[in-house]
RODREN-73107 format. One record per atom (N, C-alpha, C): residue number from 1; residue in three letters; atom name; y, x, z. Coordinates in pm, whole numbers. Example, Ala and Ser with C-alpha at 12.3 -4.5 7.8 and 13.67 -1.06 7.14 Angstrom:
{1 Ala N {-569 1319 780}}
{1 Ala CA {-450 1230 780}}
{1 Ala C {-330 1320 780}}
{2 Ser N {-225 1285 708}}
{2 Ser CA {-106 1367 714}}
{2 Ser C {3 1290 787}}
***
This chain:
{1 Unk N {11805 7388 10015}}
{1 Unk CA {11739 7487 9968}}
{1 Unk C {11753 7584 10104}}
{2 Unk N {11660 7690 10128}}
{2 Unk CA {11632 7767 10262}}
{2 Unk C {11729 7930 10232}}
{3 Unk N {11805 7953 10332}}
{3 Unk CA {11846 8084 10268}}
{3 Unk C {11752 8162 10328}}
{4 Unk N {11715 8282 10220}}
{4 Unk CA {11661 8409 10266}}
{4 Unk C {11691 8473 10372}}
{5 Unk N {11597 8526 10425}}
{5 Unk CA {11611 8613 10553}}
{5 Unk C {11653 8717 10491}}
{6 Unk N {11767 8804 10609}}
{6 Unk CA {11807 8951 10612}}
{6 Unk C {11701 9039 10625}}
{7 Unk N {11687 9135 10519}}
{7 Unk CA {11624 9250 10523}}
{7 Unk C {11634 9326 10623}}
{8 Unk N {11536 9338 10694}}
{8 Unk CA {11541 9443 10843}}
{8 Unk C {11579 9583 10835}}
{9 Unk N {11676 9637 10945}}
{9 Unk CA {11791 9753 10907}}
{9 Unk C {11674 9861 10868}}
{10 Unk N {11736 9931 10780}}
{10 Unk CA {11680 10059 10724}}
{10 Unk C {11570 10034 10624}}
{11 Unk N {11574 9882 10557}}
{11 Unk CA {11431 9853 10453}}
{11 Unk C {11508 9904 10358}}
{12 Unk N {11463 9970 10216}}
{12 Unk CA {11499 9979 10085}}
{12 Unk C {11526 9819 10024}}
{13 Unk N {11676 9794 9964}}
{13 Unk CA {11712 9685 9890}}
{13 Unk C {11669 9716 9773}}
{14 Unk N {11623 9609 9729}}
{14 Unk CA {11543 9620 9570}}
{14 Unk C {11694 9593 9509}}
{15 Unk N {11720 9681 9347}}
{15 Unk CA {11796 9667 9265}}
{15 Unk C {11766 9561 9169}}
{16 Unk N {11868 9516 9170}}
{16 Unk CA {11836 9381 9025}}
{16 Unk C {11900 9320 8960}}
{17 Unk N {11976 9469 8881}}
{17 Unk CA {12060 9417 8775}}
{17 Unk C {12238 9368 8791}}
{18 Unk N {12242 9455 8916}}
{18 Unk CA {12393 9362 8978}}
{18 Unk C {12473 9498 8927}}
{19 Unk N {12616 9457 8954}}
{19 Unk CA {12702 9565 8882}}
{19 Unk C {12698 9699 8983}}
{20 Unk N {12720 9842 8930}}
{20 Unk CA {12735 9924 9008}}
{20 Unk C {12859 9903 9153}}
{21 Unk N {12824 9949 9262}}
{21 Unk CA {12936 9943 9384}}
{21 Unk C {13030 10032 9345}}
{22 Unk N {13117 10058 9449}}
{22 Unk CA {13235 10121 9449}}
{22 Unk C {13166 10266 9459}}
{23 Unk N {13092 10303 9517}}
{23 Unk CA {13020 10464 9528}}
{23 Unk C {12988 10510 9410}}
{24 Unk N {12904 10471 9337}}
{24 Unk CA {12876 10469 9223}}
{24 Unk C {12972 10482 9075}}
{25 Unk N {13082 10409 9065}}
{25 Unk CA {13167 10399 9002}}
{25 Unk C {13291 10503 9050}}
{26 Unk N {13276 10581 9089}}
{26 Unk CA {13376 10679 9189}}
{26 Unk C {13310 10808 9135}}
{27 Unk N {13137 10830 9113}}
{27 Unk CA {13088 10931 9056}}
{27 Unk C {13118 10928 8925}}
{28 Unk N {13136 10829 8827}}
{28 Unk CA {13103 10833 8719}}
{28 Unk C {13229 10917 8651}}
{29 Unk N {13248 10981 8543}}
{29 Unk CA {13375 11048 8499}}
{29 Unk C {13447 10921 8432}}
{30 Unk N {13621 10948 8446}}
{30 Unk CA {13702 10868 8373}}
{30 Unk C {13707 10828 8222}}
{31 Unk N {13727 10756 8151}}
{31 Unk CA {13685 10768 8045}}
{31 Unk C {13843 10831 7963}}
{32 Unk N {13771 10889 7867}}
{32 Unk CA {13847 11013 7819}}
{32 Unk C {13999 10934 7730}}
{33 Unk N {14097 11000 7725}}
{33 Unk CA {14261 10923 7705}}
{33 Unk C {14217 10968 7560}}
{34 Unk N {14276 10868 7514}}
{34 Unk CA {14263 10832 7315}}
{34 Unk C {14383 10956 7250}}
{35 Unk N {14278 11031 7137}}
{35 Unk CA {14333 11104 7106}}
{35 Unk C {14475 11111 7033}}
{36 Unk N {14569 11215 7046}}
{36 Unk CA {14718 11216 7009}}
{36 Unk C {14705 11174 6836}}
{37 Unk N {14795 11124 6811}}
{37 Unk CA {14810 11095 6665}}
{37 Unk C {14827 11278 6599}}
{38 Unk N {14778 11272 6480}}
{38 Unk CA {14765 11366 6397}}
{38 Unk C {14913 11463 6373}}
{39 Unk N {14953 11575 6406}}
{39 Unk CA {15055 11631 6380}}
{39 Unk C {15079 11684 6259}}
{40 Unk N {15209 11634 6182}}
{40 Unk CA {15267 11628 6076}}
{40 Unk C {15372 11798 6098}}
{41 Unk N {15340 11864 5983}}
{41 Unk CA {15395 11960 6014}}
{41 Unk C {15556 11950 5956}}
{42 Unk N {15681 12002 6006}}
{42 Unk CA {15813 11977 5966}}
{42 Unk C {15835 12069 5824}}
{43 Unk N {15912 12039 5760}}
{43 Unk CA {15947 12108 5594}}
{43 Unk C {16081 12157 5659}}
{44 Unk N {16087 12282 5631}}
{44 Unk CA {16209 12336 5673}}
{44 Unk C {16342 12323 5586}}
{45 Unk N {16448 12278 5623}}
{45 Unk CA {16547 12238 5551}}
{45 Unk C {16615 12295 5458}}
{46 Unk N {16728 12330 5395}}
{46 Unk CA {16771 12434 5297}}
{46 Unk C {16821 12555 5354}}
{47 Unk N {16874 12533 5483}}
{47 Unk CA {16945 12624 5586}}
{47 Unk C {16847 12736 5627}}
{48 Unk N {16674 12644 5686}}
{48 Unk CA {16636 12741 5733}}
{48 Unk C {16547 12826 5634}}
{49 Unk N {16544 12771 5533}}
{49 Unk CA {16465 12851 5385}}
{49 Unk C {16551 12925 5354}}
{50 Unk N {16682 12935 5351}}
{50 Unk CA {16785 13029 5328}}
{50 Unk C {16761 13188 5410}}
{51 Unk N {16769 13109 5544}}
{51 Unk CA {16757 13215 5649}}
{51 Unk C {16652 13296 5623}}
{52 Unk N {16532 13240 5586}}
{52 Unk CA {16407 13319 5621}}
{52 Unk C {16426 13417 5461}}
{53 Unk N {16493 13348 5355}}
{53 Unk CA {16468 13452 5239}}
{53 Unk C {16549 13548 5296}}
{54 Unk N {16691 13527 5351}}
{54 Unk CA {16786 13615 5369}}
{54 Unk C {16706 13745 5486}}
{55 Unk N {16648 13691 5562}}
{55 Unk CA {16565 13777 5650}}
{55 Unk C {16424 13863 5593}}
{56 Unk N {16374 13789 5485}}
{56 Unk CA {16280 13870 5439}}
{56 Unk C {16282 14007 5329}}
{57 Unk N {16460 13955 5286}}
{57 Unk CA {16473 14047 5189}}
{57 Unk C {16575 14160 5296}}
{58 Unk N {16621 14133 5403}}
{58 Unk CA {16690 14203 5513}}
{58 Unk C {16581 14353 5579}}
{59 Unk N {16450 14245 5594}}
{59 Unk CA {16350 14342 5664}}
{59 Unk C {16258 14445 5537}}
{60 Unk N {16251 14355 5405}}
{60 Unk CA {16189 14491 5313}}
{60 Unk C {16295 14566 5307}}
{61 Unk N {16407 14565 5274}}
{61 Unk CA {16488 14691 5246}}
{61 Unk C {16474 14747 5397}}
{62 Unk N {16536 14742 5486}}
{62 Unk CA {16505 14793 5600}}
{62 Unk C {16372 14898 5599}}
{63 Unk N {16243 14838 5604}}
{63 Unk CA {16146 14893 5582}}
{63 Unk C {16071 14975 5492}}
{64 Unk N {16162 14948 5345}}
{64 Unk CA {16166 15058 5273}}
{64 Unk C {16193 15196 5287}}
{65 Unk N {16316 15168 5407}}
{65 Unk CA {16362 15355 5432}}
{65 Unk C {16275 15429 5510}}
{66 Unk N {16177 15336 5561}}
{66 Unk CA {16068 15421 5650}}
{66 Unk C {15930 15445 5511}}
{67 Unk N {16000 15528 5408}}
{67 Unk CA {15925 15559 5319}}
{67 Unk C {15865 15696 5348}}
{68 Unk N {15777 15752 5274}}
{68 Unk CA {15694 15860 5281}}
{68 Unk C {15775 15998 5283}}
{69 Unk N {15877 15999 5207}}
{69 Unk CA {15989 16099 5143}}
{69 Unk C {16051 16139 5306}}
{70 Unk N {16095 16001 5322}}
{70 Unk CA {16198 16027 5477}}
{70 Unk C {16112 16050 5611}}
{71 Unk N {15999 15958 5619}}
{71 Unk CA {15907 16037 5708}}
{71 Unk C {15867 16149 5730}}
{72 Unk N {15816 16238 5593}}
{72 Unk CA {15785 16360 5575}}
{72 Unk C {15876 16461 5587}}
{73 Unk N {16023 16398 5568}}
{73 Unk CA {16117 16496 5641}}
{73 Unk C {16191 16480 5768}}
{74 Unk N {16101 16419 5830}}
{74 Unk CA {16118 16380 5986}}
{74 Unk C {16030 16488 6048}}
{75 Unk N {15908 16533 5968}}
{75 Unk CA {15803 16563 6060}}
{75 Unk C {15732 16643 5932}}
{76 Unk N {15843 16770 5915}}
{76 Unk CA {15784 16831 5782}}
{76 Unk C {15617 16931 5808}}
{77 Unk N {15627 16964 5948}}
{77 Unk CA {15522 17032 5986}}
{77 Unk C {15363 16954 5981}}
{78 Unk N {15371 16836 6006}}
{78 Unk CA {15275 16765 5988}}
{78 Unk C {15285 16705 5840}}
{79 Unk N {15386 16704 5758}}
{79 Unk CA {15362 16655 5626}}
{79 Unk C {15265 16818 5559}}
{80 Unk N {15296 16895 5604}}
{80 Unk CA {15259 16993 5526}}
{80 Unk C {15095 17036 5558}}
{81 Unk N {15073 16980 5661}}
{81 Unk CA {14923 17032 5761}}
{81 Unk C {14815 16925 5729}}
{82 Unk N {14861 16813 5772}}
{82 Unk CA {14816 16687 5760}}
{82 Unk C {14847 16570 5717}}
{83 Unk N {14903 16554 5512}}
{83 Unk CA {14989 16477 5501}}
{83 Unk C {14854 16371 5483}}
{84 Unk N {14756 16338 5462}}
{84 Unk CA {14698 16199 5478}}
{84 Unk C {14716 16142 5602}}
{85 Unk N {14712 16228 5736}}
{85 Unk CA {14742 16170 5845}}
{85 Unk C {14860 16136 5872}}
{86 Unk N {14956 16172 5851}}
{86 Unk CA {15115 16150 5833}}
{86 Unk C {15144 16008 5770}}
{87 Unk N {15028 16004 5645}}
{87 Unk CA {15091 15898 5514}}
{87 Unk C {15002 15768 5587}}
{88 Unk N {14904 15789 5689}}
{88 Unk CA {14847 15662 5756}}
{88 Unk C {14945 15635 5843}}
{89 Unk N {14991 15698 5933}}
{89 Unk CA {15034 15671 6062}}
{89 Unk C {15182 15598 5991}}
{90 Unk N {15262 15660 5907}}
{90 Unk CA {15375 15599 5837}}
{90 Unk C {15300 15468 5765}}
{91 Unk N {15181 15398 5711}}
{91 Unk CA {15158 15279 5680}}
{91 Unk C {15118 15184 5789}}
{92 Unk N {15055 15215 5867}}
{92 Unk CA {15041 15183 6007}}
{92 Unk C {15196 15145 6086}}
{93 Unk N {15278 15221 6097}}
{93 Unk CA {15417 15203 6145}}
{93 Unk C {15514 15076 6059}}
{94 Unk N {15482 15098 5995}}
{94 Unk CA {15522 14990 5841}}
{94 Unk C {15507 14876 5907}}
{95 Unk N {15334 14831 5881}}
{95 Unk CA {15320 14726 5874}}
{95 Unk C {15304 14702 6050}}
{96 Unk N {15316 14759 6142}}
{96 Unk CA {15331 14702 6279}}
{96 Unk C {15462 14672 6274}}
{97 Unk N {15582 14699 6236}}
{97 Unk CA {15725 14647 6204}}
{97 Unk C {15737 14562 6157}}
{98 Unk N {15658 14535 6038}}
{98 Unk CA {15695 14394 5967}}
{98 Unk C {15643 14307 6040}}
{99 Unk N {15510 14308 6117}}
{99 Unk CA {15425 14176 6202}}
{99 Unk C {15541 14173 6306}}
{100 Unk N {15558 14275 6373}}
{100 Unk CA {15636 14240 6496}}
{100 Unk C {15780 14168 6456}}
{101 Unk N {15841 14159 6397}}
{101 Unk CA {15966 14156 6339}}
{101 Unk C {15953 13992 6292}}
{102 Unk N {15869 13961 6184}}
{102 Unk CA {15793 13828 6144}}
{102 Unk C {15772 13752 6290}}
{103 Unk N {15742 13785 6398}}
{103 Unk CA {15666 13734 6518}}
{103 Unk C {15823 13752 6565}}
{104 Unk N {15903 13762 6576}}
{104 Unk CA {16025 13770 6661}}
{104 Unk C {16124 13648 6562}}
{105 Unk N {16102 13655 6465}}
{105 Unk CA {16194 13580 6362}}
{105 Unk C {16131 13429 6416}}
{106 Unk N {15962 13391 6408}}
{106 Unk CA {15926 13269 6447}}
{106 Unk C {15958 13231 6620}}
{107 Unk N {15982 13286 6691}}
{107 Unk CA {16032 13274 6791}}
{107 Unk C {16176 13267 6828}}
{108 Unk N {16257 13313 6753}}
{108 Unk CA {16372 13307 6719}}
{108 Unk C {16410 13152 6675}}
{109 Unk N {16326 13112 6596}}
{109 Unk CA {16361 12999 6482}}
{109 Unk C {16292 12858 6608}}
{110 Unk N {16179 12895 6665}}
{110 Unk CA {16170 12815 6783}}
{110 Unk C {16231 12779 6845}}
{111 Unk N {16302 12899 6921}}
{111 Unk CA {16411 12889 7034}}
{111 Unk C {16518 12814 6983}}
{112 Unk N {16587 12838 6848}}
{112 Unk CA {16701 12754 6831}}
{112 Unk C {16672 12589 6788}}
{113 Unk N {16518 12602 6715}}
{113 Unk CA {16512 12448 6705}}
{113 Unk C {16509 12380 6839}}
{114 Unk N {16400 12466 6964}}
{114 Unk CA {16425 12379 7102}}
{114 Unk C {16560 12346 7141}}
{115 Unk N {16679 12450 7083}}
{115 Unk CA {16810 12401 7166}}
{115 Unk C {16856 12286 7094}}
{116 Unk N {16837 12285 6970}}
{116 Unk CA {16886 12169 6870}}
{116 Unk C {16865 12048 6899}}
{117 Unk N {16703 12003 6977}}
{117 Unk CA {16642 11898 6996}}
{117 Unk C {16720 11821 7164}}
***
């Protein structure tokens, strides 16, 4: 068999379905990693459930003290001149406190769960 002559320098080499060389493989993005296993939520145990119930009752009892009568007693002038505004502020304040306290409880539980691991 006769050997094929080398192409002249600078001449284009025809592509014949050969596998890509290293430069082309480096340009392609790597294959994506497999997806993680589906997260299964952990069911809280009896102590965690009890803590949440006690917390909810204590929070409700505390926020009941921020009633309209108590707020109006603290701000009698506003209660007399703009009761609708003060009622709106009182409602917003109670809801904001409830929301913030529940977020704090979430982080508190998360922190102690992390410590127990």
